[in-house]
N, C-alpha and C positions, 0 to 999 in steps of 0.2 A: 383513744381516737374520738370517742363520743364527746368528751369535754372540749377537745380542740375544735371539733365541728360546731359545737354550741357556741363557743367563744367567737369563732369566725362569723357565724350567723348573726350574733348580737352586734358585732362590729359593723357588719354590712347594714343592719337595721339602723344603727346610729347615723350612718352616712346617707340613708335613704328615707326621707319623710314618708314616701308612699308605702314602703315596706313597713315602717313603724305603724302607720295607720291600719294596715292589714293585720298586724300582730295585735294591736289594741282592740280590733273588732272580733278577734278570734274568741270563740265560746269557751275554750278550755285548753289545757296543755296539749291534748291530742290534736286539736286544731292547729295550734302553733307548730307542732312537729310536722304536721302534714304540709303546712305552708313552707316550712324549712326544706322539706323534701322536694317540693316543687322548685325551690331555689338551688337545689343541689347539695344540701347539707343533711347529714344523717345523725340524729341523736334521739334518745328516747324521751317520752314524757317524764319519766322518773328523773332523768338527768336534768331536765329543765326545772322540775320541782325542787331538786336538791340545790340547784344554783340560786333559785329565788329565795329559798330559806336561808341561804348564806352559809 
């Protein structure tokens, strides 16, 4: 579930320049996950870090 939520959030971010700017301004992975939670997506900072590492 977490990975699906992460991928959905990233897809939304690609379609929304405003959201992408807010992600770029986030201080760290925890801030990005808090932003995602505000948008209705649930995933952990660790899931985000794993995705970014590839």
